[in-house]
C-alpha positions, -999 to 999 in steps of 0.1 A, spaced: -114 -152 144 -81 -167 157 -84 -196 181 -58 -198 209 -49 -232 225 -24 -240 252 -16 -270 274 7 -257 302 10 -227 325 38 -212 304 18 -216 272 -12 -201 289 8 -170 299 19 -164 263 -16 -172 251 -31 -146 275 -6 -119 263 -17 -125 227 -54 -125 238 -49 -92 256 -32 -76 226 -59 -88 202 -92 -89 222 -114 -86 192 -95 -111 170 -90 -140 193 -109 -166 212 -94 -188 239 -103 -225 238 -101 -243 271 -105 -280 280 -87 -311 268 -62 -300 241 -74 -325 214 -110 -313 218 -99 -277 219 -80 -280 186 -108 -298 169 -134 -271 179 -111 -243 170 -102 -259 136 -139 -260 127 -148 -226 140 -119 -203 133 -101 -189 103 -67 -193 121 -52 -211 151 -23 -203 173 -12 -234 193 12 -229 222 24 -265 218 52 -285 203 50 -287 165 50 -325 166 20 -325 189 1 -300 166 9 -321 135 -6 -351 151 -37 -332 163 -45 -314 130 -35 -341 105 -69 -359 107 -87 -326 102 -70 -314 71 -90 -310 39 -74 -288 13 -53 -257 15 -80 -235 0 -103 -241 30 -81 -252 59 -74 -226 86 -39 -212 90 -20 -228 119 9 -213 138 28 -230 166 45 -211 194 70 -229 217 63 -226 254 94 -204 258 79 -179 234 110 -179 212 96 -190 179 63 -186 160 62 -213 134 39 -212 103 28 -248 101 -2 -251 79 -19 -227 54 11 -204 49 -5 -185 20 -42 -194 17 -47 -196 55 -25 -165 62 -3 -184 86 29 -168 73 17 -133 80 1 -145 113 35 -159 124 51 -124 118 23 -107 137 25 -131 166 62 -126 166 59 -88 169 35 -91 199 54 -118 218 89 -109 207 92 -143 190 112 -151 158 88 -159 130 97 -191 112 84 -193 76 95 -221 54 73 -215 24 97 -213 -6 84 -181 -21 86 -163 13 120 -176 20 134 -160 -12 110 -130 -12 91 -139 -43 54 -131 -40 32 -162 -41 9 -163 -71 -19 -172 -48 -12 -142 -25 -16 -114 -51 -53 -108 -42 -65 -120 -76 -83 -152 -85 -57 -176 -99 -62 -207 -121 -38 -232 -136 -5 -247 -127 3 -226 -97 28 -251 -83 47 -256 -115 50 -219 -125 60 -210 -89 87 -237 -90 99 -223 -123 101 -188 -108 121 -201 -78 144 -221 -100 151 -193 -124 136 -210 -154 121 -189 -182 88 -175 -172 69 -150 -194 44 -125 -182 17 -120 -208 -5 -90 -197 -36 -88 -219 -47 -60 -196 -25 -39 -174 -28 -42 -136 -5 -30 -108 12 -62 -98 42 -65 -74 75 -74 -89 78 -109 -103 111 -124 -114 99 -131 -150 124 -134 -178 104 -114 -203 70 -100 -210 49 -75 -190 35 -56 -220 -1 -54 -229 -10 -79 -256 -35 -75 -284 -64 -100 -282 -55 -111 -317 -24 -127 -301 -47 -152 -283 -28 -184 -278 6 -168 -282 27 -171 -252 64 -168 -246 90 -190 -264 81 -226 -267 88 -244 -234 84 -213 -213 62 -211 -183 36 -184 -186 18 -160 -162 -12 -146 -181 -31 -116 -168 -64 -118 -185 -101 -111 -180 -111 -134 -209 -126 -168 -204 -94 -186 -215 -85 -220 -200 -49 -221 -187 -26 -240 -210 0 -265 -198 27 -247 -177 5 -216 -174 -12 -197 -147 -40 -172 -154 -45 -143 -130 -79 -126 -131 -78 -89 -126 -111 -72 -114 -113 -52 -147 -149 -57 -157 -179 -37 -146 -214 -49 -152 -241 -23 -155 -276 -36 -147 -311 -22 -150 -341 -41 -137 -378 -37 -134 -393 -38 -99 -395 -75 -88 -371 -88 -114 -361 -123 -102 -325 -129 -91 -322 -159 -115 -332 -137 -144 -307 -110 -136 -279 -134 -129 -286 -155 -160 -285 -124 -181 -252 -113 -167 -236 -147 -169 -249 -152 -205 -235 -118 -216 -201 -126 -202 -201 -161 -217 -211 -149 -251 -184 -122 -251 -157 -147 -240 -152 -129 -206 -145 -144 -172 -170 -140 -145 -141 -140 -120 -129 -107 -134 -162 -89 -125 -153 -61 -100 -188 -47 -94 -224 -45 -104 -234 -8 -112 -269 6 -114 -289 37 -107 -294 47 -70 -332 42 -73 -324 5 -77 -299 2 -48 -322 -22 -29 -337 -40 -58 -337 -77 -46 -329 -91 -81 -298 -69 -85 -286 -72 -49 -291 -110 -50 -272 -114 -83 -243 -93 -70 -242 -114 -39 -240 -146 -59 -213 -131 -80 -194 -121 -49 -191 -84 -58 -205 -51 -45 -234 -31 -59 -223 5 -68 -249 31 -75 -250 65 -93 -277 92 -94 -299 95 -124 -283 129 -130 -249 114 -132 -260 87 -156 -279 111 -178 -247 129 -185 -230 97 -200 -232 93 -237 -243 58 -246 -250 40 -279 -285 27 -269 -306 53 -250 -342 45 -243 -373 64 -232 -384 36 -208 -357 42 -181 -360 79 -187 -396 78 -177 -390 53 -149 -359 66 -131 -350 98 -149 -321 88 -171 -322 75 -207 -298 47 -198 -291 26 -168 -271 -5 -178 -247 12 -203 -244 45 -185 -237 28 -151 -210 7 -166 -195 36 -185 -198 64 -159 -162 60 -148 -148 54 -183 -137 23 -201 -143 2 -232 -179 -10 -239 -174 -48 -246 -211 -58 -244 -237 -32 -254 -271 -33 -237 -288 -65 -239 -321 -77 -225 -330 -108 -206 -350 -135 -222 -380 -152 -205 -391 -187 -214 -428 -177 -212 -424 -149 -237 -432 -122 -213 -413 -88 -215 -378 -88 -202 -373 -75 -167 -335 -68 -168 -308 -53 -190 -271 -54 -187 -239 -41 -203 -203 -49 -197 -173 -25 -197 -136 -31 -193 -125 -4 -170 -89 9 -175 -66 -2 -148 -56 24 -123 -19 24 -116 -7 29 -81 19 54 -70 32 51 -34 53 82 -24 75 67 3 95 84 30 126 64 39 134 83 71 167 99 79 188 69 70 189 44 98 173 11 88 154 8 121 138 42 114 123 30 81 86 23 90 69 -11 84 45 6 60 74 19 40 89 -16 38 56 -30 27 53 -5 -1 88 -12 -13 79 -49 -15 46 -42 -32 62 -21 -60 71 -35 -94 88 -2 -103 110 19 -80 119 55 -88 144 75 -68 176 93 -63 205 70 -68 220 73 -33 185 66 -17 180 36 -40 213 22 -27 200 25 9 171 1 4 180 -19 -27 183 -51 -6 146 -47 5 133 -49 -31 118 -80 -44 136 -98 -72 124 -84 -106 117 -49 -94 126 -24 -121 147 4 -108 147 39 -124 173 60 -107 188 94 -114 211 119 -97 207 152 -78 188 179 -95 165 156 -114 135 158 -90 109 169 -115 121 143 -140 117 116 -114 83 128 -105 72 127 -142 87 93 -146 69 79 -116 36 93 -126 40 80 -162 48 45 -150 17 46 -128 -4 57 -157 8 26 -175 -9 5 -148 23 -2 -128 27 -4 -90 52 23 -85 72 34 -54 87 69 -55 112 73 -27 126 103 -8 145 107 24 129 117 57 92 123 50 85 124 12 61 153 18 88 175 35 112 192 10 110 159 -10 93 141 -38 56 142 -28 50 178 -40 64 175 -75 47 141 -79 13 152 -68 16 184 -90 22 160 -119 -5 134 -111 -41 136 -120 -71 116 -108 -64 87 -132 -41 70 -108 -43 60 -71 -18 78 -49 -7 66 -15 15 87 9 37 68 33 50 91 61 86 89 73 107 102 101 119 137 91 154 151 95 141 177 119 126 150 141 157 128 139 179 157 148 155 168 175 157 134 192 195 135 192 196 171 206 170 164 233 136 181 230 141 214 210 107 211 193 87 210 225 67 241 216 57 258 183 83 254 156 89 259 119 111 244 93 127 267 67 148 257 37 177 281 30 181 269 -5 172 297 -30 173 273 -60 135 271 -61 125 300 -38 137 336 -41 159 347 -12 136 376 -6 108 351 2 131 331 24 142 361 43 107 373 49 98 339 64 129 338 87 120 373 99 85 362 106 97 332 126 121 354 145 93 379 154 69 351 164 95 335 187 93 301 169 120 274 172 135 272 137 149 242 120 170 251 89 171 226 61 197 229 32 215 254 54 248 257 35 267 244 5 299 252 -14 279 275 -37 256 290 -10 277 301 19 261 334 29 225 325 35 230 308 69 249 337 84 223 361 71 194 340 86 212 337 120 217 374 121 180 380 116 172 356 145 199 373 166 180 406 164 152 390 184 170 365 207 198 365 232 233 355 221 231 326 245 201 311 227 208 273 223 216 261 187 218 224 178 238 212 148 233 176 137 250 161 107 239 128 91 213 122 118 208 84 125 235 73 101 268 56 108 288 89 107 263 109 127 277 139 146 261 166 167 270 195 189 251 220 211 263 256 209 246 290 210 236 317 186 267 338 193 292 309 191 279 290 161 305 288 133 286 284 99 317 268 84 310 236 103 276 233 85 270 216 51 240 202 31 240 170 53 234 191 84 202 203 101 205 234 123 179 240 150 178 274 167 158 276 200 133 303 209 135 326 239 124 298 263 148 271 250 174 260 275 204 237 278 198 212 305 223 185 314 238 189 279 205 186 261 185 212 242 150 216 257 121 239 248 93 237 274 58 230 264 48 262 282 65 295 291 67 290 328 105 288 327 107 321 310 84 337 336 104 322 364 137 337 351 123 372 352 
């Protein structure tokens, strides 16, 4: 919950705007300001104070404990011009809150945290437990000092400006870091203590499979799990989940142990577990729940390396064990974001696309598209670019990088799923990586907005490039669109080596439409050298069209109105003309 505090009428007006925008996220605190701040500080995860920063500093200073538990505090001046992240920039989420408040109120977010100022991700903002010299290693990253990334397990991290490292390390290299004197970021699920000048990030790479008899005590289950991890030299902070058979989904001992570990319980059917090959099957669980293994099978059902085979709990009174567990290191799932950059204008690049570009450690794309957004990449992002005609190669490269556990962004213009990189990438990808699609503004939509409203009724996009599609297929589709009276947007309409396809397609449409049918021609939509013209089917000169052009041909209802191309949502206009 976000507490909102104001002292004046101007502040209250901005406060109420924010409360109206976020009714489920905010709570207004009235009364004397000092009392309101104190109550909100104790009850909320974040505060937005519509007060001077100096006043807020004096009010919250006596309340501060430590940055791990203090709420994030944002100050907004009474003119609503600035949203200042004051306290808890990272841990309290104040930096992101300042940006969100700025979007709602039209205020400029003011973030002074060093990592945010230079666009380096904070080590405590990566979503992973972190231990060690966070301040020292962060300062080294900011100062450009040598920082080694030692990845004992792979995990999709955002780009970090490290000087070397990033490969998976053999556990026999324990204790080896970068060169002497380097700072080190270690990605590890082992129970290693951070060395001097080192930060350890804990990826959620461990799955604990648990089987338990009815009524197994929480302490027995938890003690078994913690003992198994300790004896294997593994960190409890890297446990991602507790897995078991669905018949034990509500077993109090398992549920309670998972709650105390701070992880979810994931269940599988006995049939699913029975199909998993395990080293230590048993007749007891087969008779009880229908599978010869619960602990090992539940941990292994989604693959991985068995680090701790099945072990039983030990009871001080000598009675039979009531719980079993096994531990598996699950392979990291790389992340592939297929990102549409829009038609070219920076303000048509979506916020989600920006976020994915910042999250990626590897960027794959056409060289000219990379140049469009290079300034948005975080320092340390590895860029793999290639030229025209290498689409399949880029798709294979992006998928291969994701399979190595990287966070990858594969970029395309417009929407990546429309005549762009999503199709070849998804044809290459299997279910061993996570794939995220990020929509973008297509060339057809950008051109349509420039022309007016040509896509107001049913429409179709057709590429006239026969490099991948036989012309016979393209011609059949154009003919079908003509007969169905669809508005048609032609992509890839004409190039130096393909100059006859557009006239042929226009001739097919002309057989079903009047010569005066409006046609819109837009080149480089939304870019600095954008140009457009509105003509008709009879007058269009194909020579003015190239590969940077989108051609939109209206249907029988499309009209030119006040210099704009408009297709009505219904056919009333057509009926009225008769």
